[in-house]
Steps between C-alpha positions, in 0.01 A plus 500: 500500500548577869816287515655698213420828674644371826814382319538840331451682829761284675737547207465879508540510880813283486650717223428828679639362824829394335534831314433687825768298678746570218422874505546514878835321478640735234322826587809666649728374220722286723812340361415164344735305725318627810161364388608190309349261756164678501480503120599133477231415758245698298591305186452172687167611644379591150608163359319300766181708500226292336297804393759678285522435128832412338524851350444658839771282653730604216410865565590483868816302429609742228448803725707340774775388262510839326529681831780267609695551178442877495273525197163546673347829386767562235287459189654785301757285328620551144312187399169631639552856379580390142173315457295656223125530552293273279321672215137410457405411146 
């Protein structure tokens, strides 16, 4: 049981560290081309980190890619806004 707890702790620490790095890189809303190298390096560091899960790696990669293509933080799209809430039966 201790190994599982240690693995979870390392996983959470690695995730929070990568998210913190991402937030620091983009906190002043720089132009994507000025931080491309930093975001690419962050994606690589996430992929090679043995403590992150595949979903966490995808999360970091998606944030970086979305920032680079200008869609990060723009969730109010027609597709998202047209979604109808599910009705409980």
